[in-house]
VEXROFI-712311 format. One record per residue (C-alpha): x, y, z. Coordinates in nm, 3 decimals, padded with zeros to 5 digits. Layout:
BEGIN
east_north_up
X_Y_Z;
...
// end
This chain:
BEGIN
east_north_up
02.613_01.337_00.447;
02.533_00.993_00.435;
02.664_00.884_00.774;
02.423_01.130_00.932;
02.178_00.997_00.753;
02.166_00.654_00.822;
02.261_00.731_01.226;
01.896_00.971_01.169;
01.740_00.641_01.089;
01.913_00.418_01.273;
01.793_00.598_01.577;
01.432_00.661_01.429;
01.441_00.284_01.424;
01.548_00.212_01.789;
01.295_00.479_01.938;
01.034_00.271_01.712;
01.207_-00.108_01.862;
01.291_-00.168_01.484;
01.597_-00.286_01.589;
01.703_-00.508_01.299;
01.661_-00.232_01.018;
01.874_-00.041_01.304;
02.153_-00.266_01.316;
02.179_-00.229_00.886;
02.140_00.133_00.900;
02.420_00.119_01.197;
02.596_-00.143_01.053;
02.674_00.069_00.691;
02.825_00.339_00.897;
03.077_00.147_01.105;
03.156_-00.014_00.806;
03.228_00.224_00.581;
03.657_00.234_00.449;
03.795_00.474_00.678;
04.157_00.547_00.750;
04.103_00.710_01.122;
03.788_00.723_01.309;
03.572_00.990_01.360;
03.293_01.100_01.638;
03.030_00.976_01.429;
03.195_00.672_01.360;
03.257_00.602_01.668;
02.940_00.757_01.818;
02.766_00.507_01.527;
02.937_00.200_01.665;
02.834_00.299_02.035;
02.523_00.194_01.961;
02.604_-00.070_01.672;
02.690_-00.311_01.995;
02.376_-00.209_02.172;
02.184_-00.272_01.938;
02.334_-00.578_01.865;
02.327_-00.737_02.153;
01.926_-00.648_02.137;
01.856_-00.827_01.816;
02.108_-01.097_01.762;
02.255_-01.142_02.119;
02.607_-01.085_02.032;
02.828_-00.813_01.812;
03.089_-00.893_01.562;
03.469_-00.728_01.769;
03.703_-00.774_01.423;
03.450_-00.552_01.204;
03.604_-00.515_00.843;
03.775_-00.156_00.831;
04.128_-00.036_00.863;
04.314_-00.200_01.139;
04.447_00.169_01.279;
04.083_00.265_01.282;
03.972_-00.040_01.457;
04.173_-00.033_01.752;
04.103_00.361_01.796;
03.767_00.283_01.809;
03.818_-00.013_02.031;
03.983_00.186_02.316;
03.744_00.478_02.231;
03.412_00.269_02.297;
03.626_00.000_02.607;
03.325_00.016_02.781;
03.054_-00.121_02.508;
03.322_-00.423_02.438;
03.313_-00.508_02.824;
02.975_-00.489_02.783;
02.960_-00.703_02.532;
03.164_-01.014_02.674;
02.972_-01.005_03.007;
02.674_-00.991_02.808;
02.726_-01.337_02.664;
02.830_-01.505_03.001;
02.443_-01.434_03.058;
02.568_-01.367_03.426;
02.278_-01.092_03.500;
02.404_-01.001_03.849;
02.753_-00.894_03.640;
02.605_-00.709_03.370;
02.347_-00.493_03.619;
02.656_-00.412_03.866;
02.902_-00.311_03.555;
02.600_-00.125_03.405;
02.597_00.031_03.741;
02.966_00.115_03.783;
02.906_00.289_03.419;
02.585_00.461_03.444;
02.689_00.813_03.404;
02.900_00.737_03.098;
02.626_00.564_02.955;
02.363_00.879_03.070;
02.635_01.125_02.895;
02.658_00.942_02.560;
02.237_00.953_02.583;
02.304_00.498_02.592;
02.103_00.467_02.922;
01.786_00.396_02.765;
01.973_00.130_02.504;
02.162_-00.021_02.745;
01.875_-00.091_02.990;
01.689_-00.263_02.657;
02.045_-00.460_02.627;
01.989_-00.578_03.027;
01.598_-00.670_02.946;
01.740_-00.827_02.639;
01.907_-01.073_02.800;
01.593_-01.208_03.037;
01.415_-01.271_02.695;
01.680_-01.449_02.532;
01.685_-01.723_02.874;
01.274_-01.732_02.836;
01.339_-01.804_02.452;
01.606_-02.121_02.595;
01.328_-02.265_02.827;
01.075_-02.296_02.557;
01.329_-02.541_02.359;
01.379_-02.756_02.644;
01.030_-02.730_02.822;
00.659_-02.755_02.781;
00.541_-02.620_03.122;
00.713_-02.449_03.364;
00.601_-02.257_03.659;
00.648_-01.843_03.691;
00.831_-01.913_04.006;
01.043_-02.176_03.819;
01.098_-01.898_03.492;
01.182_-01.681_03.778;
01.463_-01.892_03.921;
01.587_-01.996_03.580;
01.656_-01.635_03.409;
01.733_-01.458_03.757;
01.444_-01.285_03.814;
01.320_-01.109_04.142;
00.948_-01.272_04.188;
00.704_-01.459_03.927;
00.538_-01.160_03.915;
00.823_-01.056_03.695;
00.910_-01.345_03.516;
00.442_-01.310_03.444;
00.522_-00.959_03.295;
00.861_-01.058_03.096;
00.645_-01.373_02.960;
00.317_-01.159_02.881;
00.550_-00.905_02.655;
00.711_-01.162_02.498;
00.380_-01.309_02.355;
00.256_-00.990_02.279;
00.563_-00.901_02.081;
00.518_-01.223_01.886;
00.867_-01.365_02.005;
00.711_-01.638_02.238;
00.408_-01.883_02.189;
00.253_-01.947_02.519;
-00.040_-01.961_02.781;
-00.046_-01.831_03.151;
-00.302_-02.021_03.354;
-00.339_-01.758_03.632;
-00.509_-01.981_03.898;
-00.187_-02.219_03.892;
00.065_-02.013_03.822;
00.172_-02.239_03.564;
00.317_-02.124_03.172;
00.270_-02.390_02.869;
00.512_-02.289_02.585;
00.378_-02.370_02.236;
00.505_-02.440_01.907;
00.494_-02.179_01.653;
00.169_-02.196_01.460;
00.350_-02.005_01.180;
00.336_-02.202_00.854;
00.469_-01.936_00.625;
00.263_-01.977_00.369;
-00.010_-01.724_00.335;
00.010_-01.445_00.090;
00.068_-01.183_00.354;
00.398_-01.397_00.478;
00.505_-01.435_00.115;
00.482_-01.110_00.056;
00.699_-00.988_00.363;
00.918_-01.225_00.234;
00.975_-01.094_-00.080;
00.928_-00.764_00.045;
01.269_-00.798_00.266;
01.432_-00.970_-00.010;
01.378_-00.674_-00.268;
01.537_-00.477_00.038;
01.837_-00.690_00.070;
01.870_-00.672_-00.326;
01.844_-00.304_-00.326;
02.098_-00.254_-00.058;
02.341_-00.466_-00.186;
02.343_-00.261_-00.515;
02.335_00.080_-00.338;
02.709_-00.069_-00.194;
02.824_-00.228_-00.476;
02.758_00.165_-00.681;
02.949_00.377_-00.370;
03.252_00.028_-00.352;
03.259_00.129_-00.764;
03.287_00.526_-00.692;
03.542_00.455_-00.428;
03.789_00.232_-00.670;
03.804_00.517_-00.915;
03.807_00.822_-00.669;
04.209_00.945_-00.690;
04.167_01.159_-00.350;
04.078_00.824_-00.186;
04.334_00.602_-00.397;
04.583_00.853_-00.288;
04.505_00.895_00.107;
04.482_00.520_00.123;
04.793_00.434_-00.056;
05.001_00.669_00.159;
04.817_00.517_00.487;
04.912_00.165_00.327;
05.273_00.257_00.364;
05.269_00.432_00.721;
05.169_00.032_00.825;
05.428_-00.217_00.952;
05.424_-00.562_01.047;
05.312_-00.409_01.420;
04.987_-00.294_01.291;
04.900_-00.657_01.115;
04.724_-00.933_01.266;
04.918_-01.161_01.074;
04.966_-01.558_01.190;
05.289_-01.630_01.407;
05.368_-01.852_01.072;
05.450_-01.551_00.852;
05.676_-01.383_01.111;
06.032_-01.444_01.072;
// end
């Protein structure tokens, strides 16, 4: 029940492009204690990887769950792991080619829209890197450096990022030059202080909920018995131990 609620809320946040909140909700599902993967956790993991790439530009490959569950889920979500690997290389042509190859799979799993946003996030992340190096660049230079086809495409990406507050810049339409600016936010307004305080309160509340769930599960006889049985089935081949522990 809790899994379904988290996924439903996560999907709403994705629809609203609140990827940070969606990431938190999906993270709760994919890291929940389990001895074996289920359909819900597998679907959550697929969306978690995509949202992580959009939000953070990377994802955790080794999530805190049982070794058996982790390995099984990776097999079931292999093309999402592969997508993450290609994403980390920053080669958009390879990423687009991979997505086109697996287009039917992503579409069948209702994740094609998210995958397209992953591709778009690569352009955004590359443009953000340019702001750390250059004060001004032409739209043509931006298009070349972030692997866009035309200056017009570069302009559309820059305008959208300015509107979303992801970069601070102005575009001179006359000569096609973009000037990058420093973040004008000084983090000292009442609104910003309230926003930071609200974020802290949400984190504290979430931490309390997780501690409460952990406390309940630590005394749950059925869960402890099942976890003990699963533990007995493990052997050294199931564990990722350093070489020095092998005889």
